[in-house]
OpenMM code with the backbone's topology and positions (N, CA, C; nanometers):
from openmm import Vec3, app, unit

residues = "MET HIS ILE TRP ARG ALA PRO GLY CYS GLY TRP ARG ILE THR ILE SER THR LEU GLU ALA PRO LEU SER SER VAL CYS LEU VAL GLY GLY ASP THR ILE ARG ILE SER TRP ALA CYS VAL ASP ASP TRP ASN CYS ILE LEU VAL ASN ALA GLN ASN HIS TYR MET GLY LEU ILE GLN THR GLU THR PRO TYR TYR GLN PRO SER PRO ALA ALA PRO ALA PRO PHE SER LEU ASN THR THR TYR ASN ASP PRO SER LEU SER GLY GLN THR SER ALA TRP ALA LEU SER VAL GLN ASN SER SER ASN ILE ILE VAL PHE GLY ALA GLY LEU TYR SER PHE PHE GLN ASN TYR ALA GLN THR CYS LEU ASN SER SER SER CYS GLN SER GLN VAL LEU ASN VAL ASP SER GLY SER SER ILE SER ILE TYR SER LEU ALA THR LEU GLY VAL MET TYR GLN LEU SER VAL ASN GLY GLN GLY ILE ILE PRO GLN SER ALA ASN ARG ASN GLY PHE GLN SER THR VAL THR ALA TRP THR HIS".split()
positions = [
    Vec3(-1.7866, 0.7789, 0.0927),
    Vec3(-1.7564, 0.6384, 0.0824),
    Vec3(-1.6890, 0.5946, 0.2110),
    Vec3(-1.7269, 0.4813, 0.2605),
    Vec3(-1.6663, 0.4233, 0.3798),
    Vec3(-1.6260, 0.2805, 0.3447),
    Vec3(-1.4993, 0.2477, 0.3688),
    Vec3(-1.4511, 0.1130, 0.3392),
    Vec3(-1.4019, 0.0533, 0.4686),
    Vec3(-1.4511, -0.0630, 0.5031),
    Vec3(-1.4015, -0.1307, 0.6210),
    Vec3(-1.4000, -0.2791, 0.5925),
    Vec3(-1.2963, -0.3424, 0.6393),
    Vec3(-1.2836, -0.4862, 0.6196),
    Vec3(-1.2239, -0.5438, 0.7466),
    Vec3(-1.2854, -0.6457, 0.7989),
    Vec3(-1.2378, -0.7057, 0.9239),
    Vec3(-1.0953, -0.7568, 0.9070),
    Vec3(-1.0089, -0.7313, 1.0045),
    Vec3(-0.8693, -0.7762, 0.9949),
    Vec3(-0.8579, -0.9259, 0.9706),
    Vec3(-0.7747, -0.9598, 0.8742),
    Vec3(-0.7455, -1.1001, 0.8460),
    Vec3(-0.8579, -1.1747, 0.7779),
    Vec3(-0.9622, -1.1060, 0.7383),
    Vec3(-1.0793, -1.1732, 0.6834),
    Vec3(-1.0671, -1.1925, 0.5327),
    Vec3(-1.0626, -1.3155, 0.4891),
    Vec3(-1.0786, -1.3481, 0.3482),
    Vec3(-0.9612, -1.3271, 0.2565),
    Vec3(-0.8426, -1.3009, 0.3069),
    Vec3(-0.7353, -1.2767, 0.2113),
    Vec3(-0.6784, -1.4049, 0.1562),
    Vec3(-0.7136, -1.5180, 0.2161),
    Vec3(-0.6740, -1.6461, 0.1589),
    Vec3(-0.7720, -1.7522, 0.2027),
    Vec3(-0.7803, -1.8556, 0.1245),
    Vec3(-0.8647, -1.9705, 0.1550),
    Vec3(-0.7726, -2.0889, 0.1744),
    Vec3(-0.7917, -2.1629, 0.2826),
    Vec3(-0.7102, -2.2815, 0.3065),
    Vec3(-0.8009, -2.4035, 0.3030),
    Vec3(-0.7722, -2.4945, 0.2149),
    Vec3(-0.8454, -2.6196, 0.2041),
    Vec3(-0.7430, -2.7304, 0.2132),
    Vec3(-0.7407, -2.7982, 0.3265),
    Vec3(-0.6411, -2.9023, 0.3506),
    Vec3(-0.5030, -2.8409, 0.3321),
    Vec3(-0.4277, -2.8834, 0.2330),
    Vec3(-0.2946, -2.8265, 0.2103),
    Vec3(-0.2931, -2.7292, 0.0931),
    Vec3(-0.4089, -2.7039, 0.0331),
    Vec3(-0.4175, -2.6107, -0.0791),
    Vec3(-0.4447, -2.4714, -0.0244),
    Vec3(-0.3630, -2.3771, -0.0614),
    Vec3(-0.3801, -2.2400, -0.0164),
    Vec3(-0.3933, -2.1510, -0.1386),
    Vec3(-0.4999, -2.0720, -0.1455),
    Vec3(-0.5234, -1.9878, -0.2618),
    Vec3(-0.5442, -1.8437, -0.2189),
    Vec3(-0.4495, -1.7542, -0.2476),
    Vec3(-0.4681, -1.6128, -0.2141),
    Vec3(-0.5819, -1.5510, -0.2942),
    Vec3(-0.6543, -1.4610, -0.2320),
    Vec3(-0.7599, -1.3871, -0.2992),
    Vec3(-0.7104, -1.2469, -0.3282),
    Vec3(-0.7532, -1.1916, -0.4404),
    Vec3(-0.7164, -1.0553, -0.4733),
    Vec3(-0.7986, -0.9600, -0.3882),
    Vec3(-0.7340, -0.8641, -0.3276),
    Vec3(-0.8009, -0.7651, -0.2439),
    Vec3(-0.7517, -0.6278, -0.2855),
    Vec3(-0.8261, -0.5620, -0.3722),
    Vec3(-0.7845, -0.4322, -0.4232),
    Vec3(-0.9013, -0.3358, -0.4160),
    Vec3(-0.8731, -0.2159, -0.3702),
    Vec3(-0.9704, -0.1083, -0.3667),
    Vec3(-0.9295, -0.0106, -0.4766),
    Vec3(-1.0074, -0.0007, -0.5851),
    Vec3(-0.9782, 0.0896, -0.6964),
    Vec3(-1.0704, 0.2099, -0.6843),
    Vec3(-1.0109, 0.3293, -0.6736),
    Vec3(-1.0888, 0.4509, -0.6560),
    Vec3(-1.0530, 0.5484, -0.7665),
    Vec3(-1.1537, 0.6114, -0.8271),
    Vec3(-1.1296, 0.7103, -0.9303),
    Vec3(-1.2463, 0.8062, -0.9387),
    Vec3(-1.2357, 0.9058, -1.0250),
    Vec3(-1.3449, 0.9991, -1.0463),
    Vec3(-1.3163, 1.1364, -0.9895),
    Vec3(-1.4049, 1.2309, -1.0221),
    Vec3(-1.3814, 1.3694, -0.9817),
    Vec3(-1.4819, 1.4190, -0.8791),
    Vec3(-1.5615, 1.3296, -0.8231),
    Vec3(-1.6535, 1.3693, -0.7191),
    Vec3(-1.5770, 1.3826, -0.5883),
    Vec3(-1.6124, 1.4795, -0.5075),
    Vec3(-1.5481, 1.4915, -0.3770),
    Vec3(-1.5853, 1.3686, -0.2950),
    Vec3(-1.4842, 1.3000, -0.2436),
    Vec3(-1.5074, 1.1790, -0.1660),
    Vec3(-1.4339, 1.1894, -0.0335),
    Vec3(-1.4992, 1.1412, 0.0682),
    Vec3(-1.4373, 1.1313, 0.1991),
    Vec3(-1.4340, 0.9842, 0.2343),
    Vec3(-1.3157, 0.9321, 0.2575),
    Vec3(-1.3005, 0.7896, 0.2860),
    Vec3(-1.2384, 0.7699, 0.4231),
    Vec3(-1.3085, 0.7004, 0.5092),
    Vec3(-1.2524, 0.6551, 0.6365),
    Vec3(-1.2349, 0.5070, 0.6182),
    Vec3(-1.1161, 0.4592, 0.6290),
    Vec3(-1.0952, 0.3203, 0.5918),
    Vec3(-1.0046, 0.2466, 0.6876),
    Vec3(-1.0477, 0.1296, 0.7233),
    Vec3(-0.9599, 0.0336, 0.7888),
    Vec3(-0.9546, -0.0825, 0.6908),
    Vec3(-0.8562, -0.0830, 0.6071),
    Vec3(-0.8510, -0.1766, 0.4961),
    Vec3(-0.7344, -0.2711, 0.5187),
    Vec3(-0.7617, -0.3844, 0.5754),
    Vec3(-0.6574, -0.4787, 0.6114),
    Vec3(-0.6335, -0.5745, 0.4957),
    Vec3(-0.5080, -0.5976, 0.4613),
    Vec3(-0.4687, -0.6907, 0.3558),
    Vec3(-0.5144, -0.6449, 0.2174),
    Vec3(-0.5447, -0.5194, 0.1991),
    Vec3(-0.5852, -0.4671, 0.0699),
    Vec3(-0.4745, -0.3819, 0.0126),
    Vec3(-0.4855, -0.3579, -0.1155),
    Vec3(-0.4017, -0.2605, -0.1834),
    Vec3(-0.4976, -0.1548, -0.2339),
    Vec3(-0.4657, -0.0290, -0.2131),
    Vec3(-0.5542, 0.0781, -0.2566),
    Vec3(-0.4894, 0.1512, -0.3733),
    Vec3(-0.5632, 0.1638, -0.4820),
    Vec3(-0.5135, 0.2266, -0.6036),
    Vec3(-0.6048, 0.3440, -0.6376),
    Vec3(-0.5468, 0.4632, -0.6448),
    Vec3(-0.6221, 0.5788, -0.6904),
    Vec3(-0.5769, 0.6108, -0.8319),
    Vec3(-0.6711, 0.6130, -0.9257),
    Vec3(-0.6408, 0.6405, -1.0659),
    Vec3(-0.7384, 0.7461, -1.1161),
    Vec3(-0.6848, 0.8551, -1.1713),
    Vec3(-0.7680, 0.9638, -1.2233),
    Vec3(-0.8654, 1.0143, -1.1176),
    Vec3(-0.8227, 1.0121, -0.9939),
    Vec3(-0.9077, 1.0565, -0.8830),
    Vec3(-0.8814, 1.2039, -0.8555),
    Vec3(-0.9861, 1.2735, -0.8151),
    Vec3(-0.9742, 1.4153, -0.7817),
    Vec3(-1.0537, 1.4429, -0.6550),
    Vec3(-0.9992, 1.5327, -0.5718),
    Vec3(-1.0720, 1.5809, -0.4550),
    Vec3(-1.1098, 1.4688, -0.3583),
    Vec3(-1.0128, 1.3864, -0.3234),
    Vec3(-1.0365, 1.2761, -0.2304),
    Vec3(-0.9657, 1.3020, -0.0978),
    Vec3(-1.0356, 1.2728, 0.0109),
    Vec3(-0.9791, 1.2776, 0.1451),
    Vec3(-0.9836, 1.1357, 0.2004),
    Vec3(-0.8699, 1.0857, 0.2393),
    Vec3(-0.8633, 0.9511, 0.2957),
    Vec3(-0.8094, 0.9627, 0.4369),
    Vec3(-0.8849, 0.9163, 0.5338),
    Vec3(-0.8427, 0.9286, 0.6723),
    Vec3(-0.8302, 0.7946, 0.7410),
    Vec3(-0.7237, 0.7806, 0.8193),
    Vec3(-0.7018, 0.6621, 0.9007),
    Vec3(-0.7009, 0.5336, 0.8190),
    Vec3(-0.6294, 0.5343, 0.7077),
    Vec3(-0.6216, 0.4127, 0.6275),
    Vec3(-0.5145, 0.3201, 0.6844),
    Vec3(-0.5354, 0.1916, 0.6687),
    Vec3(-0.4395, 0.0930, 0.7183),
    Vec3(-0.4386, -0.0251, 0.6232),
    Vec3(-0.3200, -0.0670, 0.5831),
    Vec3(-0.3090, -0.1842, 0.4961),
    Vec3(-0.1937, -0.2720, 0.5422),
    Vec3(-0.2017, -0.3976, 0.5041),
    Vec3(-0.0920, -0.4918, 0.5197),
    Vec3(-0.0747, -0.5596, 0.3848),
    Vec3(0.0460, -0.5626, 0.3365),
    Vec3(0.0691, -0.6282, 0.2076),
    Vec3(0.0696, -0.7799, 0.2282),
    Vec3(0.0491, -0.8568, 0.1204),
    Vec3(0.0355, -1.0024, 0.1327),
    Vec3(0.1529, -1.0689, 0.2040),
    Vec3(0.1188, -1.1561, 0.2967),
    Vec3(0.2187, -1.2238, 0.3792),
    Vec3(0.3049, -1.3213, 0.2997),
    Vec3(0.2522, -1.3742, 0.1898),
    Vec3(0.3245, -1.4767, 0.1134),
    Vec3(0.4312, -1.4179, 0.0219),
    Vec3(0.4223, -1.2900, -0.0095),
    Vec3(0.5189, -1.2308, -0.1020),
    Vec3(0.6541, -1.2162, -0.0343),
    Vec3(0.7613, -1.2231, -0.1032),
    Vec3(0.7774, -1.2185, -0.2481),
    Vec3(0.7821, -1.3554, -0.3170),
    Vec3(0.7293, -1.4584, -0.2548),
    Vec3(0.7278, -1.5889, -0.3200),
    Vec3(0.5869, -1.6445, -0.3174),
    Vec3(0.5128, -1.6299, -0.4270),
    Vec3(0.5577, -1.5781, -0.5561),
    Vec3(0.5653, -1.4257, -0.5563),
    Vec3(0.6468, -1.3750, -0.6465),
    Vec3(0.6637, -1.2301, -0.6599),
    Vec3(0.5379, -1.1668, -0.7189),
    Vec3(0.5065, -1.0477, -0.6707),
    Vec3(0.3923, -0.9734, -0.7258),
    Vec3(0.4141, -0.9491, -0.8748),
    Vec3(0.3111, -0.9596, -0.9549),
    Vec3(0.1709, -0.9686, -0.9185),
    Vec3(0.1185, -1.1119, -0.9006),
    Vec3(0.2042, -1.2125, -0.9146),
    Vec3(0.1583, -1.3510, -0.8995),
    Vec3(0.0943, -1.3704, -0.7620),
    Vec3(-0.0060, -1.4496, -0.7517),
    Vec3(-0.0552, -1.5454, -0.8499),
    Vec3(-0.1517, -1.4862, -0.9513),
    Vec3(-0.1588, -1.3537, -0.9568),
    Vec3(-0.2444, -1.2849, -1.0531),
    Vec3(-0.1584, -1.2246, -1.1617),
    Vec3(-0.2197, -1.1579, -1.2577),
    Vec3(-0.1433, -1.0872, -1.3602),
    Vec3(-0.1952, -0.9441, -1.3666),
    Vec3(-0.1085, -0.8524, -1.4109),
    Vec3(-0.1499, -0.7128, -1.4231),
    Vec3(-0.2565, -0.7008, -1.5306),
    Vec3(-0.3547, -0.6148, -1.5073),
    Vec3(-0.4645, -0.5955, -1.6009),
    Vec3(-0.4785, -0.4455, -1.6267),
    Vec3(-0.4398, -0.4015, -1.7450),
    Vec3(-0.4445, -0.2588, -1.7774),
    Vec3(-0.5875, -0.2053, -1.7826),
    Vec3(-0.6864, -0.2912, -1.8011),
    Vec3(-0.8260, -0.2481, -1.8007),
    Vec3(-0.8603, -0.1817, -1.6677),
    Vec3(-0.8013, -0.2317, -1.5613),
    Vec3(-0.8271, -0.1782, -1.4284),
    Vec3(-0.7143, -0.0896, -1.3780),
    Vec3(-0.6280, -0.0460, -1.4678),
    Vec3(-0.5179, 0.0446, -1.4333),
    Vec3(-0.4259, -0.0108, -1.3251),
    Vec3(-0.4007, -0.1408, -1.3288),
    Vec3(-0.3067, -0.1991, -1.2335),
    Vec3(-0.1742, -0.1246, -1.2434),
    Vec3(-0.1176, -0.0870, -1.1303),
    Vec3(0.0059, -0.0083, -1.1325),
    Vec3(0.1276, -0.0928, -1.1663),
    Vec3(0.2256, -0.0282, -1.2266),
    Vec3(0.3544, -0.0932, -1.2506),
    Vec3(0.4193, -0.1202, -1.1158),
    Vec3(0.4861, -0.2314, -1.1058),
    Vec3(0.5547, -0.2649, -0.9812),
    Vec3(0.6989, -0.2184, -0.9809),
    Vec3(0.7436, -0.1603, -1.0905),
    Vec3(0.8784, -0.1038, -1.1009),
    Vec3(0.9869, -0.2002, -1.0544),
    Vec3(0.9697, -0.3270, -1.0864),
    Vec3(1.0706, -0.4268, -1.0533),
    Vec3(1.0661, -0.4776, -0.9109),
    Vec3(0.9750, -0.4264, -0.8279),
    Vec3(0.9695, -0.4777, -0.6912),
    Vec3(0.8899, -0.6071, -0.6871),
    Vec3(0.9106, -0.6859, -0.5846),
    Vec3(0.8515, -0.8197, -0.5776),
    Vec3(0.7314, -0.8292, -0.4851),
    Vec3(0.6947, -0.7183, -0.4217),
    Vec3(0.5768, -0.7149, -0.3350),
    Vec3(0.4826, -0.6041, -0.3806),
    Vec3(0.3567, -0.6180, -0.3449),
    Vec3(0.2525, -0.5258, -0.3905),
    Vec3(0.2658, -0.3875, -0.3271),
    Vec3(0.2174, -0.2850, -0.3989),
    Vec3(0.2043, -0.1520, -0.3403),
    Vec3(0.0885, -0.1580, -0.2409),
    Vec3(0.1038, -0.0972, -0.1262),
    Vec3(-0.0087, -0.0834, -0.0333),
    Vec3(-0.1000, 0.0291, -0.0818),
    Vec3(-0.0385, 0.1379, -0.1306),
    Vec3(-0.1127, 0.2515, -0.1850),
    Vec3(-0.0402, 0.3005, -0.3089),
    Vec3(-0.1151, 0.3126, -0.4173),
    Vec3(-0.0606, 0.3628, -0.5436),
    Vec3(-0.1496, 0.4766, -0.5912),
    Vec3(-0.0882, 0.5902, -0.6246),
    Vec3(-0.1633, 0.7076, -0.6700),
    Vec3(-0.1155, 0.7415, -0.8105),
    Vec3(-0.2092, 0.7364, -0.9078),
    Vec3(-0.1763, 0.7576, -1.0481),
    Vec3(-0.2656, 0.8656, -1.1086),
    Vec3(-0.2042, 0.9645, -1.1722),
    Vec3(-0.2772, 1.0674, -1.2453),
    Vec3(-0.3942, 1.1237, -1.1640),
    Vec3(-0.3675, 1.1556, -1.0402),
    Vec3(-0.4724, 1.2029, -0.9501),
    Vec3(-0.4356, 1.3396, -0.8940),
    Vec3(-0.5382, 1.4170, -0.8526),
    Vec3(-0.5110, 1.5513, -0.8021),
    Vec3(-0.5954, 1.5827, -0.6801),
    Vec3(-0.5415, 1.6730, -0.5993),
    Vec3(-0.6076, 1.7181, -0.4775),
    Vec3(-0.6445, 1.6002, -0.3873),
    Vec3(-0.5448, 1.5158, -0.3603),
    Vec3(-0.5638, 1.4006, -0.2729),
    Vec3(-0.5035, 1.4344, -0.1370),
    Vec3(-0.5778, 1.4077, -0.0318),
    Vec3(-0.5279, 1.4269, 0.1040),
    Vec3(-0.5398, 1.2943, 0.1777),
    Vec3(-0.4274, 1.2505, 0.2343),
    Vec3(-0.4263, 1.1314, 0.3199),
    Vec3(-0.3900, 1.1809, 0.4591),
    Vec3(-0.4806, 1.1617, 0.5527),
    Vec3(-0.4574, 1.2065, 0.6895),
    Vec3(-0.4605, 1.0854, 0.7817),
    Vec3(-0.3424, 1.0342, 0.8121),
    Vec3(-0.3311, 0.9160, 0.8963),
    Vec3(-0.3280, 0.7904, 0.8124),
    Vec3(-0.2102, 0.7304, 0.7967),
    Vec3(-0.1963, 0.6078, 0.7184),
    Vec3(-0.0975, 0.5146, 0.7869),
    Vec3(-0.1378, 0.3901, 0.8029),
    Vec3(-0.0497, 0.2860, 0.8534),
    Vec3(-0.0332, 0.1816, 0.7451),
    Vec3(0.0831, 0.1785, 0.6823),
    Vec3(0.1086, 0.0867, 0.5710),
    Vec3(0.2157, -0.0116, 0.6173),
    Vec3(0.1750, -0.1356, 0.6367),
    Vec3(0.2614, -0.2316, 0.7044),
    Vec3(0.2949, -0.3519, 0.6184),
    Vec3(0.4156, -0.4011, 0.6385),
    Vec3(0.4608, -0.5249, 0.5772),
    Vec3(0.5254, -0.6074, 0.6884),
    Vec3(0.4498, -0.7000, 0.7444),
    Vec3(0.4939, -0.7767, 0.8602),
    Vec3(0.5683, -0.9054, 0.8246),
    Vec3(0.5540, -0.9509, 0.7011),
    Vec3(0.6053, -1.0827, 0.6665),
    Vec3(0.6804, -1.0822, 0.5341),
    Vec3(0.7627, -1.1823, 0.5166),
    Vec3(0.8267, -1.2141, 0.3899),
    Vec3(0.8225, -1.3661, 0.3805),
    Vec3(0.7440, -1.4163, 0.2858),
    Vec3(0.7231, -1.5616, 0.2736),
    Vec3(0.6734, -1.6201, 0.4056),
    Vec3(0.5787, -1.5536, 0.4684),
    Vec3(0.5164, -1.5922, 0.5958),
    Vec3(0.6110, -1.5887, 0.7155),
    Vec3(0.7334, -1.5431, 0.7004),
    Vec3(0.8293, -1.5335, 0.8115),
    Vec3(0.8441, -1.3876, 0.8531),
    Vec3(0.8726, -1.3641, 0.9808),
    Vec3(0.8849, -1.2279, 1.0314),
    Vec3(1.0285, -1.1860, 1.0614),
    Vec3(1.1242, -1.2631, 1.0204),
    Vec3(1.2639, -1.2271, 1.0466),
    Vec3(1.3029, -1.0963, 0.9784),
    Vec3(1.2312, -1.0577, 0.8742),
    Vec3(1.2602, -0.9345, 0.8016),
    Vec3(1.2294, -0.8088, 0.8838),
    Vec3(1.1497, -0.8209, 0.9887),
    Vec3(1.1152, -0.7039, 1.0696),
    Vec3(1.2367, -0.6443, 1.1388),
    Vec3(1.3312, -0.7269, 1.1783),
    Vec3(1.4507, -0.6773, 1.2482),
    Vec3(1.5288, -0.5774, 1.1642),
    Vec3(1.5308, -0.5966, 1.0339),
    Vec3(1.6067, -0.5077, 0.9455),
    Vec3(1.5157, -0.4183, 0.8602),
    Vec3(1.3857, -0.4188, 0.8884),
    Vec3(1.2879, -0.3418, 0.8098),
    Vec3(1.3030, -0.3702, 0.6610),
    Vec3(1.3149, -0.4971, 0.6281),
    Vec3(1.3370, -0.5351, 0.4884),
    Vec3(1.2327, -0.6336, 0.4370),
    Vec3(1.1124, -0.6310, 0.4932),
    Vec3(1.0075, -0.7212, 0.4450),
    Vec3(0.9709, -0.6892, 0.3001),
    Vec3(0.9794, -0.5628, 0.2631),
    Vec3(0.9685, -0.5228, 0.1236),
    Vec3(1.0385, -0.3895, 0.1044),
    Vec3(1.0737, -0.3600, -0.0207),
    Vec3(1.1534, -0.2400, -0.0453),
    Vec3(1.0703, -0.1120, -0.0422),
    Vec3(0.9517, -0.1124, -0.1008),
    Vec3(0.8698, 0.0085, -0.1108),
    Vec3(0.7246, -0.0275, -0.0853),
    Vec3(0.6465, 0.0696, -0.0378),
    Vec3(0.5087, 0.0384, -0.0019),
    Vec3(0.4061, 0.1384, -0.0573),
    Vec3(0.4473, 0.2624, -0.0824),
    Vec3(0.3563, 0.3669, -0.1310),
    Vec3(0.4203, 0.4337, -0.2512),
    Vec3(0.3459, 0.4427, -0.3610),
    Vec3(0.4003, 0.5040, -0.4824),
    Vec3(0.3062, 0.6118, -0.5342),
    Vec3(0.3636, 0.7256, -0.5688),
    Vec3(0.2907, 0.8376, -0.6286),
    Vec3(0.3579, 0.8679, -0.7609),
    Vec3(0.2796, 0.8824, -0.8677),
    Vec3(0.3429, 0.9194, -0.9946),
    Vec3(0.3676, 1.0695, -0.9981),
    Vec3(0.4577, 1.1120, -1.0851),
    Vec3(0.4985, 1.2530, -1.0884),
    Vec3(0.3872, 1.3453, -1.1356),
    Vec3(0.2812, 1.2920, -1.1949),
    Vec3(0.1712, 1.3748, -1.2420),
    Vec3(0.0619, 1.3972, -1.1394),
    Vec3(0.0763, 1.3431, -1.0206),
    Vec3(-0.0283, 1.3546, -0.9191),
    Vec3(0.0047, 1.4632, -0.8173),
    Vec3(-0.1010, 1.5212, -0.7574),
    Vec3(-0.0824, 1.6152, -0.6467),
    Vec3(-0.1474, 1.5537, -0.5230),
    Vec3(-0.0677, 1.5453, -0.4149),
    Vec3(-0.1134, 1.4763, -0.2951),
    Vec3(-0.0457, 1.5362, -0.1727),
    Vec3(-0.1184, 1.5377, -0.0630),
    Vec3(-0.0633, 1.5753, 0.0666),
    Vec3(-0.0862, 1.4574, 0.1605),
    Vec3(0.0205, 1.4143, 0.2277),
    Vec3(0.0118, 1.3007, 0.3197),
    Vec3(0.0564, 1.3493, 0.4566),
    Vec3(-0.0269, 1.3226, 0.5570),
    Vec3(0.0029, 1.3614, 0.6940),
    Vec3(-0.0004, 1.2376, 0.7834),
    Vec3(0.0999, 1.2221, 0.8644),
    Vec3(0.1100, 1.1119, 0.9604),
    Vec3(0.1094, 0.9756, 0.8907),
    Vec3(0.2160, 0.9504, 0.8166),
    Vec3(0.2355, 0.8220, 0.7491),
    Vec3(0.3236, 0.7347, 0.8371),
    Vec3(0.2712, 0.6210, 0.8791),
    Vec3(0.3475, 0.5254, 0.9599),
    Vec3(0.3677, 0.3986, 0.8780),
    Vec3(0.4905, 0.3487, 0.8774),
    Vec3(0.5200, 0.2254, 0.8056),
    Vec3(0.5993, 0.1316, 0.8966),
    Vec3(0.5968, 0.0050, 0.8594),
    Vec3(0.6721, -0.0951, 0.9320),
    Vec3(0.7165, -0.2027, 0.8335),
    Vec3(0.8411, -0.2427, 0.8434),
    Vec3(0.8917, -0.3531, 0.7621),
    Vec3(0.9306, -0.3160, 0.6204),
    Vec3(0.9393, -0.1869, 0.5897),
    Vec3(0.9732, -0.1442, 0.4544),
    Vec3(1.1009, -0.0620, 0.4539),
    Vec3(1.1750, -0.0683, 0.3466),
    Vec3(1.2990, 0.0075, 0.3357),
    Vec3(1.2725, 0.1528, 0.2997),
    Vec3(1.1772, 0.1770, 0.2085),
    Vec3(1.1394, 0.3129, 0.1689),
    Vec3(0.9917, 0.3335, 0.1993),
    Vec3(0.9631, 0.4376, 0.2735),
    Vec3(0.8262, 0.4673, 0.3114),
    Vec3(0.7451, 0.5245, 0.1972),
    Vec3(0.8105, 0.5968, 0.1073),
    Vec3(0.7393, 0.6619, -0.0012),
    Vec3(0.8262, 0.6628, -0.1255),
    Vec3(0.7623, 0.6419, -0.2399),
    Vec3(0.8319, 0.6402, -0.3688),
    Vec3(0.7603, 0.7313, -0.4670),
    Vec3(0.8364, 0.7898, -0.5571),
    Vec3(0.7801, 0.8667, -0.6683),
    Vec3(0.8273, 0.7986, -0.7960),
    Vec3(0.7328, 0.7643, -0.8812),
    Vec3(0.7618, 0.6923, -1.0062),
    Vec3(0.8442, 0.5658, -0.9819),
    Vec3(0.8155, 0.4971, -0.8719),
    Vec3(0.8821, 0.3704, -0.8429),
    Vec3(1.0202, 0.3823, -0.7821),
    Vec3(1.0658, 0.5031, -0.7558),
    Vec3(1.1972, 0.5253, -0.6953),
    Vec3(1.1794, 0.5696, -0.5500),
    Vec3(1.2342, 0.4924, -0.4572),
    Vec3(1.2233, 0.5261, -0.3160),
    Vec3(1.2878, 0.6599, -0.2850),
    Vec3(1.2148, 0.7477, -0.2137),
    Vec3(1.2692, 0.8801, -0.1817),
    Vec3(1.2752, 0.9077, -0.0316),
    Vec3(1.1979, 0.8343, 0.0488),
    Vec3(1.2030, 0.8547, 0.1932),
    Vec3(1.2402, 0.7220, 0.2588),
    Vec3(1.3656, 0.7095, 0.3037),
    Vec3(1.4072, 0.5855, 0.3700),
    Vec3(1.3508, 0.5789, 0.5124),
    Vec3(1.3013, 0.4630, 0.5495),
    Vec3(1.2463, 0.4485, 0.6840),
    Vec3(1.3515, 0.4716, 0.7912),
    Vec3(1.4755, 0.4434, 0.7593),
    Vec3(1.5833, 0.4570, 0.8584),
    Vec3(1.5983, 0.6009, 0.9089),
    Vec3(1.5521, 0.6978, 0.8314),
    Vec3(1.5618, 0.8385, 0.8712),
    Vec3(1.4466, 0.8805, 0.9621),
    Vec3(1.3490, 0.7925, 0.9788),
    Vec3(1.2272, 0.8317, 1.0492),
    Vec3(1.1821, 0.7317, 1.1562),
    Vec3(1.2763, 0.6576, 1.2126),
    Vec3(1.2410, 0.5598, 1.3171),
    Vec3(1.1743, 0.6310, 1.4340),
    Vec3(1.0657, 0.5700, 1.4802),
    Vec3(0.9891, 0.6288, 1.5891),
    Vec3(0.9314, 0.5145, 1.6720),
    Vec3(1.0161, 0.4505, 1.7503),
    Vec3(0.9711, 0.3349, 1.8271),
    Vec3(0.9551, 0.2138, 1.7365),
    Vec3(0.8400, 0.1505, 1.7417),
    Vec3(0.8134, 0.0292, 1.6650),
    Vec3(0.8052, 0.0544, 1.5146),
    Vec3(0.7635, 0.1706, 1.4759),
    Vec3(0.7421, 0.2027, 1.3348),
    Vec3(0.8295, 0.3205, 1.2927),
    Vec3(0.8187, 0.3556, 1.1663),
    Vec3(0.8822, 0.4773, 1.1138),
    Vec3(0.7698, 0.5721, 1.0742),
    Vec3(0.7877, 0.7005, 1.1037),
    Vec3(0.6785, 0.7960, 1.0833),
    Vec3(0.7249, 0.9178, 1.0045),
    Vec3(0.6466, 0.9546, 0.9036),
    Vec3(0.6646, 1.0790, 0.8290),
    Vec3(0.5510, 1.1706, 0.8721),
    Vec3(0.5851, 1.2884, 0.9196),
    Vec3(0.4829, 1.3806, 0.9685),
    Vec3(0.4024, 1.4423, 0.8548),
    Vec3(0.4710, 1.4900, 0.7496),
    Vec3(0.4001, 1.5531, 0.6377),
    Vec3(0.4849, 1.5436, 0.5118),
    Vec3(0.4171, 1.5250, 0.3985),
    Vec3(0.4837, 1.5215, 0.2677),
    Vec3(0.3827, 1.5655, 0.1631),
    Vec3(0.4241, 1.6545, 0.0754),
    Vec3(0.3362, 1.6996, -0.0334),
    Vec3(0.4068, 1.6888, -0.1670),
    Vec3(0.3287, 1.6731, -0.2690),
    Vec3(0.3824, 1.6614, -0.4049),
    Vec3(0.2823, 1.7251, -0.4996),
] * unit.nanometer
topology = app.Topology()
chain = topology.addChain("A")
for resn in residues:
    res = topology.addResidue(resn, chain)
    for name in ("N", "CA", "C"):
        topology.addAtom(name, app.Element.getBySymbol(name[0]), res)
């Protein structure tokens, strides 16, 4: 599987003064071996019941308008599609891994550049609190995770476990390797 989406393409429609965000979610599941090379801009990637997946060079940006309205608005969670719990956070997960095994992420840039369309949050890396969530039932290896604008680079069961402040590396924060 190959997923690519042109940067900035289609995440919102502007008609005069009416602005309507579009939902951009990549839902992946199943037990077939999959290799994904992805440049996924403005998307949220959700792995549910996935097995034997390799994801390389993934990149996401969470919605610029959040947290006003707070996620999941202007949409609602839909359990039919295994929408992940937001664990009280007000911005979307860039990557959520649920009940999945043998997942390898090699190269990930998960960015949050804005808060309510403003970039003042970048100075304090507080555009959103968390960006990547793995549930305790999943097995995953992540190599070269780069984040920007987030307080916690990685969360387990909605609880931040890797603070970006411990991993500053120039413009971004970088985790070399993490397994669960």
